[in-house]
Each structure stands twice: as structure tokens, then as C-alpha cells.
C-alpha positions as CSV (number, residue, x, y, z in Angstrom):
1,M,105.5,91.6,104.0
2,R,105.1,90.0,103.2
3,N,104.3,87.8,102.1
4,F,105.3,82.4,99.1
5,R,104.6,80.3,95.9
6,R,105.9,77.8,93.5
7,G,105.4,77.3,89.8
8,T,102.1,79.3,89.6
9,A,101.0,80.9,86.4
10,I,100.5,84.6,86.1
11,I,96.9,85.7,85.7
12,A,97.1,87.8,82.5
13,V,95.0,91.0,82.4
14,T,94.4,92.7,79.1
15,A,93.2,96.3,78.5
16,M,89.4,96.6,78.6
17,A,88.9,92.9,79.2
18,G,89.4,92.8,82.9
19,V,90.2,89.8,85.0
20,A,88.0,86.7,84.8
21,L,86.4,86.2,88.2
22,A,85.1,82.8,89.2
23,A,81.6,82.8,90.6
24,C,81.7,82.4,94.4
25,G,79.1,79.9,95.7
26,S,78.0,79.4,99.2
27,G,81.2,77.8,100.1
28,K,79.5,75.3,102.4
29,S,81.3,72.2,103.1
30,S,80.1,68.8,104.3
31,D,80.7,70.3,107.8
32,D,78.1,73.1,107.4
33,S,77.2,73.2,111.0
34,A,80.8,74.2,111.9
35,S,82.7,72.5,114.6
36,G,82.1,74.0,118.0
37,S,85.1,72.3,119.7
38,G,87.5,75.0,118.6
39,V,91.1,74.8,117.2
40,L,94.1,76.1,119.0
41,V,96.9,77.4,116.8
42,G,100.4,78.3,118.1
43,T,102.9,80.6,116.5
44,T,106.1,82.6,117.1
45,D,105.0,85.3,114.8
46,K,104.4,88.8,116.2
47,V,101.5,91.2,115.3
48,V,102.8,94.7,114.5
49,S,99.2,96.2,113.9
50,I,95.8,94.8,113.1
51,D,95.1,98.0,111.3
52,P,96.2,97.4,107.6
53,A,97.6,100.9,107.4
54,G,100.2,100.1,110.0
55,S,101.7,96.7,109.2
56,Y,103.2,94.8,106.3
57,D,104.3,91.6,108.0
58,N,103.3,87.9,108.2
59,G,102.1,88.0,111.8
60,S,99.7,90.9,111.2
61,M,98.6,89.5,107.9
62,T,97.5,86.3,109.5
63,V,95.1,88.2,111.7
64,Q,93.9,90.5,108.9
65,T,93.2,87.4,106.6
66,Q,90.6,86.2,109.2
67,V,88.8,89.4,110.1
68,Y,88.8,91.6,107.0
69,Q,87.2,91.3,103.6
70,Y,88.9,92.2,100.4
71,L,87.5,93.2,97.0
72,L,88.9,90.0,95.6
73,N,90.5,87.0,97.2
74,F,92.1,83.6,96.6
75,P,89.9,80.5,97.7
76,A,91.6,77.8,99.6
77,G,93.9,75.8,97.3
78,S,93.7,78.2,94.4
79,T,95.4,81.3,92.9
80,E,92.4,82.2,90.9
81,L,91.0,85.7,91.7
82,T,87.5,85.4,93.1
83,P,84.9,87.9,94.3
84,D,85.0,88.6,98.1
85,A,83.3,91.9,98.9
86,A,83.1,92.7,95.2
87,E,80.5,91.4,92.8
88,S,82.7,92.1,89.8
89,C,85.9,93.9,88.9
90,D,86.9,94.9,85.4
91,F,89.0,97.3,83.4
92,A,86.7,100.0,82.1
93,T,89.6,101.6,80.2
94,P,93.3,100.8,80.1
95,T,93.9,103.0,83.1
96,T,90.7,102.6,85.1
97,Y,89.7,99.6,87.1
98,V,86.1,99.4,88.4
99,C,84.7,97.2,91.1
100,K,81.0,96.8,91.9
101,I,80.3,96.0,95.6
102,K,77.9,93.2,96.6
103,P,74.6,94.7,98.0
104,G,73.7,94.3,101.7
105,L,77.3,93.9,103.1
106,K,77.9,95.2,106.6
107,F,80.6,95.2,109.3
108,A,80.2,93.2,112.5
109,N,79.4,96.4,114.4
110,G,76.2,96.9,112.2
111,N,77.7,99.7,109.9
112,E,77.1,99.3,106.2
113,L,80.0,98.3,104.0
114,T,79.7,100.4,100.8
115,A,82.1,101.6,98.0
116,S,82.9,104.7,100.2
117,D,84.5,102.4,102.8
118,V,86.5,100.6,100.0
119,A,87.8,104.0,98.7
120,F,88.6,105.2,102.1
121,S,90.6,102.0,103.0
122,F,92.9,102.4,100.0
123,K,93.3,106.1,100.3
124,R,94.2,106.1,103.9
125,I,96.9,103.6,103.4
126,V,98.6,105.9,100.9
127,D,97.9,109.0,103.0
128,I,99.2,107.6,106.2
129,A,102.2,106.0,104.5
130,D,103.2,104.3,107.8
131,P,106.9,103.2,107.6
132,S,105.8,99.7,108.7
133,G,102.7,99.8,106.4
134,P,102.0,98.5,102.8
135,S,101.7,101.8,101.0
136,S,104.5,100.8,98.7
137,L,102.2,98.2,97.2
138,L,99.8,101.0,95.9
139,G,102.4,102.8,93.7
140,A,100.4,101.9,90.7
141,M,97.4,103.6,92.0
142,K,97.0,107.2,90.9
143,S,93.7,107.7,92.7
144,V,90.6,106.0,94.1
145,E,87.0,107.1,94.5
146,A,83.5,105.9,95.2
147,T,81.4,107.0,92.2
148,D,78.2,105.7,94.0
149,D,77.4,103.5,96.9
150,S,78.2,100.4,95.1
151,T,81.0,101.4,92.7
152,V,84.6,102.1,93.3
153,T,86.9,103.3,90.6
154,F,90.7,103.0,90.6
155,T,92.7,105.3,88.3
156,L,96.1,103.8,87.5
157,N,99.4,105.5,86.7
158,A,100.1,103.2,83.7
159,P,97.8,101.5,81.2
160,N,97.3,97.8,81.1
161,D,98.8,97.1,84.5
162,Q,99.1,93.4,84.6
163,T,99.4,93.1,88.4
164,F,96.9,95.6,89.8
165,P,94.0,93.1,90.3
166,Q,96.3,91.0,92.5
167,I,97.3,94.0,94.6
168,L,93.7,94.0,95.9
169,V,94.4,90.7,97.6
170,T,97.5,91.9,99.4
171,S,98.2,93.6,102.8
172,A,97.0,96.8,101.1
173,G,93.5,95.2,100.3
174,P,91.6,94.8,103.6
175,I,88.4,97.0,103.7
176,V,88.0,98.9,106.9
177,D,85.0,100.8,108.4
178,E,85.5,104.5,107.7
179,E,83.2,105.3,110.7
180,T,85.6,103.8,113.1
181,Y,89.1,104.0,111.5
182,P,90.8,107.4,111.4
183,A,91.8,108.8,108.1
184,D,95.2,110.1,109.1
185,K,96.7,107.7,111.7
186,V,96.9,104.0,112.5
187,L,94.2,102.7,114.9
188,D,95.7,100.8,117.9
189,D,94.9,97.1,118.3
190,D,92.7,97.4,121.3
191,A,90.6,100.1,119.7
192,A,90.3,98.1,116.6
193,V,89.0,95.1,118.4
194,K,86.5,97.3,120.4
195,A,85.3,99.0,117.3
196,N,84.6,95.5,115.7
197,G,84.8,97.0,112.2
198,F,85.4,93.5,110.7
199,S,83.5,91.9,107.8
200,G,85.6,88.9,107.3
201,P,84.9,85.3,108.2
202,Y,85.8,85.8,111.8
203,T,85.7,88.6,114.4
204,I,88.0,89.0,117.4
205,S,86.2,88.1,120.7
206,K,89.3,88.2,123.0
207,Y,92.6,89.9,122.4
208,S,95.9,90.4,124.3
209,K,98.5,91.5,121.8
210,N,101.1,88.9,121.0
211,Q,99.8,86.6,123.7
212,L,96.4,85.4,122.8
213,A,93.7,86.2,120.2
214,E,90.3,84.4,120.1
215,F,88.4,84.4,116.8
216,K,84.7,83.8,116.5
217,A,82.9,82.9,113.2
218,N,81.1,85.9,111.7
219,P,77.6,84.6,110.7
220,D,77.1,87.4,108.3
221,Y,80.2,86.6,106.1
222,A,79.4,85.5,102.6
223,G,82.7,85.8,100.7
224,T,85.5,83.9,98.9
225,Y,86.4,81.6,101.9
226,G,82.9,80.3,102.5
227,K,81.4,79.4,105.9
228,P,84.2,78.7,108.6
229,K,84.4,75.0,109.4
230,T,85.1,75.8,113.0
231,K,83.2,78.4,115.1
232,T,86.2,79.3,117.4
233,V,89.9,79.5,116.6
234,T,92.4,80.6,119.1
235,M,95.9,81.9,118.3
236,K,98.5,81.5,121.1
237,Y,101.7,83.5,120.6
238,Y,105.1,82.1,121.7
239,A,108.3,84.0,122.6
240,K,110.4,81.0,122.1
241,P,110.1,78.2,119.4
242,E,111.2,75.5,121.9
243,N,108.0,76.2,123.9
244,L,105.9,76.0,120.7
245,K,107.6,72.7,119.9
246,L,106.9,71.3,123.4
247,D,103.3,72.2,123.3
248,I,102.6,70.7,119.9
249,K,104.5,67.6,120.9
250,N,102.5,67.2,124.0
251,K,99.4,68.0,122.0
252,D,98.5,71.0,124.2
253,I,97.8,72.9,121.0
254,D,96.3,71.6,117.8
255,V,98.5,73.3,115.2
256,A,102.0,74.8,115.2
257,F,102.5,77.3,112.4
258,R,105.6,79.4,112.1
259,S,108.2,79.0,113.2
260,L,110.1,75.9,114.2
261,T,113.7,75.1,113.6
262,P,114.5,72.4,110.9
263,T,115.8,70.2,113.7
264,D,112.5,70.6,115.6
265,I,110.5,69.7,112.5
266,A,112.7,66.6,111.9
267,D,112.1,65.6,115.4
268,L,108.3,66.2,115.3
269,E,108.1,64.1,112.1
270,K,109.0,61.1,114.2
271,A,106.4,61.8,117.0
272,K,103.2,59.7,117.2
273,G,100.0,61.5,116.6
274,L,101.4,64.5,114.7
275,N,101.4,65.3,111.0
276,V,104.0,67.5,109.4
277,V,102.3,69.3,106.4
278,T,104.4,71.1,103.8
279,G,102.9,73.5,101.3
280,A,103.9,75.7,98.4
281,G,107.0,77.7,98.9
282,G,108.4,81.1,97.9
283,E,109.5,82.5,101.1
284,L,112.8,84.5,100.6
285,R,115.5,85.2,103.1
286,Y,117.9,88.0,102.1
287,I,120.3,90.8,103.3
288,T,119.3,94.4,102.8
289,F,121.8,97.3,102.4
290,N,121.0,100.8,103.5
291,L,122.8,102.6,100.7
292,T,123.1,105.8,102.7
293,T,124.7,104.4,105.9
294,M,126.6,101.4,104.8
295,P,130.4,101.6,104.6
296,G,132.1,103.1,101.5
297,D,133.2,106.6,100.6
298,S,131.4,106.8,97.3
299,A,128.6,105.1,95.4
300,E,131.2,103.1,93.6
301,Q,132.8,101.9,96.7
302,K,129.6,101.0,98.3
303,R,128.6,99.0,95.2
304,A,132.0,97.2,95.3
305,I,131.5,96.2,98.9
306,R,128.0,94.8,98.1
307,Q,129.4,92.8,95.1
308,A,132.3,91.5,97.2
309,M,129.9,90.2,99.8
310,A,127.9,88.5,97.1
311,S,131.2,86.8,96.1
312,S,131.9,85.7,99.6
313,V,128.7,84.0,100.9
314,D,128.1,80.3,100.7
315,R,124.3,79.7,100.3
316,A,124.7,75.9,100.0
317,E,126.4,75.8,103.4
318,L,123.6,77.8,104.9
319,A,120.9,75.6,103.4
320,K,122.6,72.4,104.5
321,Q,124.3,73.2,107.8
322,V,121.7,75.6,109.3
323,Y,118.4,74.5,107.7
324,K,119.0,70.8,106.9
325,D,118.0,71.5,103.3
326,T,114.6,72.7,104.3
327,Y,115.6,75.8,102.4
328,T,117.5,76.0,99.1
329,P,120.0,78.6,97.7
330,A,118.4,81.7,96.2
331,Y,120.3,83.2,93.3
332,S,117.8,85.9,92.6
333,M,115.2,88.0,94.4
334,V,112.6,86.1,92.3
335,P,112.8,82.5,93.6
336,D,113.0,79.5,91.3
337,G,109.6,78.3,90.3
338,Q,108.2,81.8,89.5
339,A,107.6,82.5,85.8
340,G,110.5,84.6,84.6
341,A,112.9,83.7,87.5
342,T,116.6,83.5,86.6
343,E,119.8,82.7,88.6
344,A,121.4,86.1,88.0
345,F,123.5,86.1,91.1
346,K,124.9,82.7,90.3
347,D,125.8,83.9,86.8
348,A,127.5,87.0,88.2
349,Y,129.3,85.6,91.3
350,G,129.2,81.8,91.0
351,D,127.6,79.3,93.4
352,A,130.6,79.2,95.9
353,P,132.7,81.8,97.6
354,D,135.4,83.4,95.4
355,K,138.0,85.3,97.5
356,A,140.1,86.3,94.4
357,A,137.1,87.9,92.7
358,A,135.9,89.6,95.8
359,E,139.4,91.0,96.5
360,K,139.7,92.3,92.9
361,I,136.4,94.0,93.1
362,L,137.4,95.9,96.3
363,S,140.9,96.7,95.0
364,D,139.6,98.1,91.7
365,A,137.3,100.5,93.7
366,G,140.0,101.6,96.1
367,V,138.4,100.0,99.1
368,K,140.7,99.3,102.1
369,T,140.3,96.0,103.8
370,P,139.1,94.6,106.0
371,V,135.8,96.3,105.7
372,T,133.9,96.6,108.9
373,I,130.3,95.5,108.3
374,K,127.7,96.3,111.0
375,L,125.3,93.5,110.4
376,Q,121.9,93.3,112.2
377,Y,119.5,90.4,112.3
378,N,116.2,89.5,114.1
379,P,116.1,86.4,116.3
380,D,112.2,86.0,116.6
381,H,110.4,87.1,113.5
382,Y,112.2,84.9,110.9
383,G,112.7,81.9,113.1
384,S,115.1,81.0,115.8
385,S,117.6,79.6,113.3
386,S,118.4,83.2,112.2
387,D,121.0,83.2,115.0
388,Q,122.8,80.3,113.4
389,E,122.2,81.6,109.9
390,Y,123.8,85.1,110.5
391,N,126.7,83.7,112.7
392,A,127.4,81.5,109.7
393,V,127.2,84.6,107.3
394,K,129.6,86.4,109.7
395,R,132.0,83.4,109.6
396,Q,131.9,83.2,105.8
397,L,132.6,86.9,105.3
398,E,135.4,86.9,107.8
399,A,136.9,83.8,106.3
400,S,137.7,85.8,103.2
401,G,139.9,88.1,105.2
402,L,138.2,91.0,103.5
403,F,135.5,91.8,106.1
404,K,135.2,92.3,109.8
405,V,131.6,91.8,110.9
406,D,130.0,93.4,114.0
407,L,126.9,91.2,114.4
408,Q,124.0,92.3,116.5
409,S,120.4,91.3,117.1
410,T,117.1,93.1,118.0
411,E,113.6,91.9,118.8
412,W,111.0,92.3,116.0
413,V,108.8,95.1,117.4
414,T,111.9,97.4,117.8
415,Y,113.6,96.0,114.8
416,S,110.7,96.9,112.4
417,E,110.9,100.5,113.6
418,E,114.6,100.9,113.7
419,Y,115.4,99.6,110.2
420,N,112.9,102.1,108.9
421,A,114.7,104.8,110.8
422,D,118.1,104.2,109.1
423,A,119.5,102.6,112.3
424,Y,121.0,99.5,110.5
425,P,123.6,99.8,107.7
426,V,123.3,96.1,106.7
427,F,120.5,93.9,107.9
428,Q,118.3,90.8,107.6
429,L,114.9,90.8,106.1
430,G,112.6,88.1,104.9
431,W,109.8,88.2,102.3
432,F,106.5,86.4,102.4
433,P,104.9,87.3,99.0
434,D,101.5,88.9,98.6
435,F,100.5,87.3,95.4
436,P,101.8,84.6,92.9
437,D,103.8,86.7,90.4
438,A,107.5,87.7,89.9
439,D,106.5,91.4,90.2
440,N,105.8,91.0,93.9
441,Y,109.4,90.1,94.5
442,L,110.5,93.2,92.6
443,S,108.2,96.3,92.8
444,P,108.0,96.5,96.6
445,F,111.8,96.5,96.8
446,L,112.6,98.7,93.8
447,A,109.8,101.3,93.7
448,P,111.3,104.8,93.1
449,Y,111.3,107.6,95.6
450,D,108.0,109.2,96.2
451,T,108.6,112.9,95.5
452,E,105.2,114.1,96.8
453,K,105.6,112.4,100.2
454,K,109.4,112.7,100.2
455,K,109.7,109.1,101.2
456,S,111.5,106.0,99.9
457,G,109.2,104.2,97.6
458,N,110.2,100.7,98.8
459,F,109.3,99.2,102.1
460,T,112.8,98.1,103.0
461,N,114.1,101.7,103.3
462,S,117.2,100.7,101.4
463,H,117.2,104.0,99.6
464,Y,117.9,102.3,96.3
465,N,116.2,104.1,93.5
466,D,115.6,107.2,95.7
467,E,115.4,110.1,93.3
468,A,116.6,112.4,96.0
469,T,120.0,110.6,96.3
470,E,122.8,109.4,94.1
471,F,121.3,106.0,94.1
472,A,118.4,107.0,91.7
473,D,118.0,104.4,88.9
474,P,115.6,105.6,86.2
475,T,116.6,102.6,84.1
476,M,115.2,100.3,86.7
477,T,112.0,102.3,87.0
478,K,111.5,102.0,83.3
479,L,112.1,98.3,83.3
480,L,109.5,97.9,86.2
481,D,107.0,100.0,84.3
482,D,107.5,97.8,81.2
483,E,107.2,94.4,82.9
484,R,104.0,95.4,84.7
485,T,102.2,96.5,81.5
486,D,103.5,94.0,79.1
487,G,100.8,91.4,78.2
488,D,103.1,89.3,76.1
489,K,104.6,86.4,78.2
490,A,108.0,86.1,76.3
491,S,108.6,89.8,76.1
492,R,107.7,90.2,79.8
493,E,110.1,87.5,80.9
494,A,112.8,89.1,78.8
495,T,112.3,92.3,80.8
496,L,112.2,90.4,84.1
497,K,115.6,88.9,83.1
498,K,117.0,92.4,82.6
499,I,115.7,93.5,86.0
500,Q,117.3,90.6,87.8
501,D,120.6,91.0,85.9
502,R,120.6,94.7,87.0
503,L,119.9,93.7,90.6
504,A,122.8,91.3,90.5
505,S,125.0,94.2,89.4
506,E,123.8,96.9,91.8
507,V,123.1,94.4,94.7
508,P,120.9,96.6,96.9
509,Y,119.8,93.2,98.2
510,L,121.6,89.9,98.6
511,P,119.3,87.0,98.3
512,L,120.3,83.9,100.3
513,L,117.7,81.3,100.7
514,T,114.2,80.2,99.6
515,G,111.8,77.8,101.4
516,S,108.4,76.2,101.8
517,Q,105.6,76.6,104.3
518,V,105.4,74.0,107.1
519,A,102.7,73.4,109.7
520,I,102.3,70.6,112.3
521,G,98.9,69.4,113.3
522,V,97.7,66.8,115.7
523,D,95.8,63.7,114.5
524,G,92.3,64.7,113.6
525,V,93.0,68.3,112.5
526,K,91.8,68.7,108.9
527,G,92.4,71.5,106.4
528,L,96.1,72.3,106.8
529,Q,97.0,71.2,103.3
530,D,94.1,73.3,101.9
531,T,95.5,76.5,103.3
532,L,99.2,75.9,102.8
533,D,98.9,77.0,99.1
534,A,100.5,79.4,96.7
535,S,98.5,82.3,97.9
536,F,100.4,82.2,101.2
537,K,97.3,83.1,103.2
538,F,96.8,81.0,106.3
539,R,93.0,80.7,106.5
540,F,91.4,79.6,109.7
541,T,88.2,78.9,107.7
542,S,89.8,75.7,106.4
543,L,90.6,74.2,109.8
544,S,88.5,71.7,111.7
545,K,89.0,68.8,114.0
């Protein structure tokens, strides 16, 4: 998923010491009564599943952010871990992380929220391991159990894991009601809404999937986000960005959030009565290679083809011509601004296409040219400019004379299923990070094969580092373990550099662009700047008008 940040500091966690949790007050604002007029938000994002076990995408996460509680969360405008459903969370030993649950919590349906629900929520994500779900985020978790009604204990695979507390804030972190959610399958959206097993700041009062969702403030919520400033927020889903643009321009909606074209944003900046708000970035646009189905007669040839493509793309042209410089070139899977980020791809392949270098790479590996690349992209989930972006990539690759690109597109709901079923040899994905740390741009993509579940450990289904294949990479697994457990900043950043250099050599992914968050609000809408922060969680609780 998911999941966007700039220049934020890593929260260091040392063994036995735990993470420092800021006390969470009442969260009341000067508008304690909460506006009753309601806010209407428009988006082109799509919801895959309200159930956290069945989705790992931005559209689903936006809904989950409003209706579920997490053990810990990020307050608006902050990346400091703060109690939500938890009263406290600490390392009890280097490999055990213990959270105490606040007393008196309940779901909107009246069921109690206890440590048993928390343990159930994390365990079912791992057990279900839905291809579209966030189970890859929980690779560090060996087990989880409720030791009593108010205590949940996580046992970790490695000691001193520097990132695990932040995993609790991600798409793997929502707490569900074990009395209404099945342990072995994803609950469909209509059933989830009917069950009302929500304990977050809002509940869902009306729902028509990917058409309209109405959220009502939950009077029993007492967590990180504080009391919602608006009693009712409605999310309207658009099939086409041009219709989203028209409605915000005509002020038929209050907020437009994801995704408008750069040209549309520039046009709306000139419109009277509208405010274009930009927040912390970190969104990543990249190409994924399915190492088992991409062209090439051997692992060596496949690697050569990936490296030659890395030598043939022109990121600067994509940024300027397609995105009007609202995105910038990405030369690593860890975007500039993250602690430990490098420009490994620029160091390896330069910042402009190099036909001679690409030709030599292919020739040395015995690859016949032109290489036919079946390249798939998605026209609705990552913005309508994806069409221009991937036609430009096709043109750049074919301009080298080394590639022949068969470019195809698929709508997101089908796309998200098919790339997980090995249907696409080379394909577009985007990343909206879960928490502000370089590891979140690495571990979900590079996790090794899960031998117990016989499943690729990374959410992209690239098959890179699958132990069952010739693409296993124990060196990368060791580097990932080292960076997650190293409490020394300089040493950890040195390890992060080794990981990024190895990625630039192996090229299971080809980073293209990174960008910021943008939302457009009509005059009188408040709170957009507060929620467009480095946590990349769009909180309805901040919005009012």
C-alpha cells in the first residue's frame, strides 16, 4: 500500500526501553461541538476491501483510517507514536513487545474491545494471507497472544526490531471485532458495514462500494485523533478525474483528494474560491518485474534486460513532460528525504538514457534484440496521467532500438487480482508508505519467501528473494535483518546503502518518480494542511467548514 513522507526522523527503539509514547489528551479543539453541516470529499481512489485482511491500497486505507482503532497512531501533523487503543506499549525483552489496552473500550455494535480482539486482528491477517492484503508487513512477528483481557504480547523473530512499533500504525494494524469478523476469510464490505464492528472516530452509516460512503462521528471514540470536528463526512467516488475536477471547480464538493492531473491542478490553482494544499511527499511510482514470467532464457538474461531498461528510461522527461514537475526523478526505492536514502540507480546507470551501455549489457548476456516487453499499467488507481506516463516509457524504451513494448492497461479491481496471479510480466505499481522510515520502502518489497505458507514474502508478487526459486537472495535477507535491528544511526545508514546498491544491481523494481500529496478545498474548508502530513493518513477528524 501503501502507503508518503519527507525528511522525517526515524523513531529509535532500544531493547527493553520501548517507544516513548506521548500522552493523549481529550483531543478537543475550539470546535468541540463538531460541525453538523458535513463535508463532502471526492476521490478517484477505489476501495478493494474495508476488511484490513483483504486490502493493502490507498483507497481502502482511507476508509480504514476513519473507522478502526489501532494500538498506536500518529496525531494530525505529527509522526510521534501516540496511544490509540493502547494505554502503553513497551519492549519487555528484546524479542517481546507488550501493549496494555485502555479499559472500557467497545465497538460501535456494543461488543467489548479487549486484548483478545487485538491478538485476533493481527493473527487473522497472517493466517488469511490474502494476496491483496498486508500480511507481508507482519514478517517480523513470530506470534501474538492475549495474556489477559488487557494485555497483548507480540513475540518477534529478531531482537531489537527498530521498526515493529511503527508496523502497528500501518494497514496491518486496524483492530477488528472477533465476534463479527471470520478468522479464516475476508469479510465482504456490506457485511462489515452491517456488523458495525468499528471503534474508530467514525462509523459507516451509508455505503455503496466505490460510489458513496457516509461516515458518522462515533461518540464513544477516545483515541489519538481526538473528537471529530465534523459530525458527518461523505466520500464520493469518481470513475474519471475530469468529473472530479469539474465538481470541485463548481464547488459541488468541498474537497478533492486523489487524483487529479498536473494540468488540472495548475488550472484549479487559478480558480477563485479554491485552495490547493500541498503536503509532505514520499509517494513512489515504479515498474515491477515478475522474475518468473518476464522475458529472458536465464536469470542472467533476465537481469540484463532489467538493467538495460534501467539504462534506457528518462525520468527527467517523465517528470517535466507528463507531470509538469509535480513529481521528481526517483533514483532509489527509498525516496530522497528519507534518512539513509541514496541515488543508487543514478550512480549505476546515470541520469539520462545510455543506449551504448544498455546495448552492451544485453550483448554480454547473449540477449537478442529487440526484446519484446509486455508492459501493463493501471489507468485509474495511480491517476489518469498513468496513460501518458507509460506511453512515454514505451516511447523511451523503443527509441533505443533494443525493445519492442506491448503496452496494455487494466482497471484497478481486476489489476490488483491479476498481478498477484502472475498475469503481468512487467507492470506498474505505486507506493504510499505506511510509516516514516526507509525500511517501509524496502521490507514489503524484499521480504523472503514464506516457506510455511509457500507464498512470496513481498506484496508485489515479483518473486524476488523467493527461496523456492533461482531468485533467492540470502544476502539481501541478511541486510534487511541487520538494518531493522541496528540502533546505531551511522551503521544502519551504511547498511541501507548496501541494500539500495544491491537493488540497483538486481533491479527487481525500477523506480521512476516521487511526489507530494495534493488536495483542493473550497474556501471555508479547514484542516487539510493538518492531515496532509508525513504519516500519509488522510484523517476526516481534522476537516471542518
